[in-house]
KETITI-267753 format. One record per residue (C-alpha): x, y, z. Coordinates in steps of 0.001 Angstrom, whole numbers, padded with zeros to 6 digits, always signed. Example, Ala and Ser with C-alpha at 12.3 -4.5 7.8 and 13.67 -1.06 7.14 Angstrom:
<nodes>
+012300-004500+007800/+013670-001060+007140/
</nodes>
This chain:
<nodes>
+000000+000000+000000/+001450+003464-000920/+002686+005542+002019/+000414+008458+001101/-002602+006176+001266/-001487+004770+004626/-001025+008306+005986/-004465+009358+004753/-006189+006309+006233/-004362+006803+009541/-005417+010449+009714/-009035+009563+008943/-009042+006890+011654/-007666+009279+014296/-010269+011893+013336/-012980+009240+013640/-011793+008156+017097/-011682+011750+018329/-015060+012305+016675/-016622+009713+018958/-015927+011950+021957/-017381+015002+020222/-020485+013230+018906/-021242+011674+022279/-020708+014916+024178/-022896+016931+021790/-025669+014323+021872/-025829+013998+025637/-025608+017723+026392/-027383+019426+023495/-030069+016904+022479/-032740+014939+024304/-031200+011447+024065/-030217+009582+027241/-026913+007751+027716/-028349+004211+027609/-030278+004847+024391/-027219+006487+022828/-025162+003402+023700/-027713+000991+022215/-028083+002915+018955/-024322+003403+018644/-023581-000301+019032/-026443-001327+016746/-025336+001104+014013/-021732-000049+014361/-022782-003698+014164/-024798-003103+010973/-022011-001201+009224/-019299-003683+010180/-021530-006589+009170/-022027-004923+005771/-018270-004388+005404/-017598-008039+006159/-020367-009081+003752/-018983-006918+000950/-015627-008646+001433/-017541-011865+000740/-016064-013548+003764/-017900-016858+003936/-016995-017248+007584/-018983-014101+008475/-018514-012106+011703/-016471-013782+014460/-015701-012536+017974/-016593-013806+021448/-019080-012999+024184/-016318-012022+026616/-014875-009468+024221/-018385-008294+023360/-019110-007590+027024/-015856-005621+027327/-016907-003640+024244/-020340-002983+025761/-018823-001955+029112/-016561+000516+027324/-019420+002006+025276/-021820+002275+028232/-019326+003832+030661/-018144+006153+027860/-021672+007435+027272/-022604+007952+030922/-019275+009673+031632/-019786+012196+028845/-022937+013497+030492/-020607+015476+032778/-017133+015525+031180/-015775+017850+028518/-014658+016226+025265/-010978+016886+026006/-011029+015634+029605/-012976+012521+028672/-010655+011627+025794/-007571+012152+027958/-008894+010015+030808/-009970+007303+028371/-006656+007238+026544/-004636+007256+029755/-006648+004382+031220/-006402+002310+028020/-002631+002653+027818/-002142+002097+031555/-004224-001081+031383/-002245-002477+028458/+001117-001517+029960/+000084-002975+033314/-000880-006249+031643/+002523-006396+029983/+004233-005924+033337/+002053-008632+034876/+003063-010987+032044/+006732-010429+032833/+007772-007490+030663/+010263-005103+032249/+010534-001369+031694/+013847+000303+030925/+014815+003630+032473/+013088+005746+029819/+009955+003615+029935/+009810+003681+033731/+010180+007467+033724/+007404+007678+031135/+005084+005502+033207/+005688+007580+036331/+005095+010798+034367/+001844+009496+032852/+000516+008260+036209/+001450+011577+037829/-000463+013360+035063/-003575+011251+035642/-003400+011825+039397/-002890+015542+038833/-005963+015671+036614/-008104+013867+039199/-006970+015773+042319/-009774+017829+043913/-010022+021437+042776/-012163+023903+040873/-011113+022499+037503/-011165+018833+038508/-013632+016612+036614/-016652+015257+038560/-015415+012156+040457/-018252+009840+039363/-017912+010787+035694/-014122+010466+035865/-014465+006997+037426/-016838+005959+034646/-014443+007135+031935/-011508+005394+033606/-013645+002239+033701/-014364+002706+029992/-010631+002903+029373/-009946-000267+031345/-012696-002087+029416/-011303-000905+026079/-007806-001920+027185/-009078-005412+027965/-010876-005522+024627/-007739-004423+022783/-005587-007009+024553/-008015-009784+023651/-008010-008672+019995/-004229-008325+019798/-002717-010399+017016/-006084-011277+015443/-005795-012540+011872/-008875-010618+010709/-009635-007842+013221/-012460-006330+011144/-014394-009609+011102/-013782-010147+014807/-014831-006584+015653/-017998-007038+013585/-018897-010150+015558/-018189-008437+018863/-020391-005470+017937/-023227-007843+017028/-022866-009679+020345/-022662-006407+022299/-026086-005240+021092/-028120-007517+023442/-026179-006193+026446/-026966-002620+025384/-030638-003408+024836/-030788-004979+028302/-029282-001792+029781/-031880+000321+027990/-034634-001949+029290/-033397-001589+032869/-033297+002196+032483/-036527+002511+030512/-037918+004957+033079/-035218+007449+032045/-035581+006802+028319/-035594+009875+026134/-034601+010706+022602/-035106+013005+019668/-034153+013032+016001/-030927+014963+016576/-029728+012670+019347/-030578+009520+017408/-028788+010901+014351/-025645+011628+016356/-025746+008136+017909/-026024+006586+014440/-023113+008716+013214/-021034+007672+016222/-021737+003984+015656/-021761+003800+011862/-019060+006330+010953/-016794+007090+013925/-016901+003496+015213/-017784+001090+012386/-016069+002783+009451/-013392+004229+011751/-012293+000814+012986/-012350-000687+009490/-010170+002171+008182/-007789+001852+011137/-007315-001874+010694/-006572-001297+007010/-003999+001379+007872/-002379-000867+010487/-001164-003189+007745/+001320-000497+006722/+002337+000697+010213/+004813-000798+012640/+003805-001198+016291/+005658+001891+017532/+004184+004148+014865/+000689+002771+015488/+000986+003446+019214/+002467+006896+018714/-000113+008235+016257/-002859+007458+018742/-001412+010191+020958/-003139+012583+018577/-006660+011459+019564/-006992+013432+022843/-005393+016446+021154/-007872+016289+018267/-010743+015878+020722/-009537+018922+022670/-009352+021086+019547/-012738+019801+018437/-014219+020677+021816/-012848+024215+021551/-013993+024764+017967/-017377+023032+017946/-018468+023052+021595/-016887+026236+022903/-015053+024335+025652/-012207+026003+027528/-008818+024386+028101/-007698+024949+031691/-004073+025171+032803/-004540+021932+034777/-005793+020106+031682/-002952+021484+029562/-000219+020487+032021/-001656+017060+032783/-002142+016419+029065/+001536+017115+028469/+002460+014771+031325/+000154+011921+030288/+000792+012036+026545/+004503+012762+027013/+004860+009865+029430/+003112+007454+027097/+005295+008694+024217/+008424+007906+026255/+007142+004359+026768/+006042+003660+023199/+009102+005195+021556/+011596+003296+023712/+012983-000073+022536/+011047-003002+023910/+012788-004978+026614/+012700-008721+026899/+010749-010546+029573/+012481-011203+032866/
</nodes>
């Protein structure tokens, strides 16, 4: 695949991932849709689009996946939606990204990987940034919403670890989206008393599931074929930055000094880890 095409696909995927934060935030703050309904429609739309993509590829095996991964996907999507009722787009994306990377790095350490000096310094810097963001203060995010977004990040980290090394990630993701839909519908049924929705909210949920999630993941997996692991990890540092700029431009959100400094710490720390040579297991 030509490098220009890889770069274009990578950029589109990062925009799509950041777009999920913006679409969810706009829907839950500026329309009448509730978080559970948003989650259900998002997962359903994503499942339909990914199923169509797999079908167009004429893959006789059809969607794959597992119920365990599907539940992790659902947990991520649900916590993500409920967290964005109270979090800004930038803060939510930063907490999510930090939790995802911390979960995956922590799993590597548990499996026996060891961090070199640069990686250890990066981990300490990233953790310090997360703690600094969560410390009480006027600009601190609401504790419950922050906990939900951190939980979303852990769930997505688990999902990513389970999908690591998959031969056909698009087909597996399609199957997981399909399996995640019943969990989302069950959540909506439990919270039926709080159900609400309007055309604008439903449209944003469909866009989040079909475009930012379904098409976004398919584009990303295509781009990954031309990226090495370090590059793939590094380019994802752009997602919280894109979400922050999107929040400023489209939602009128303000970037506080705390958010700016902790963003530098978290993203800089993760960059130190991903850009350092991998060490062997102990």
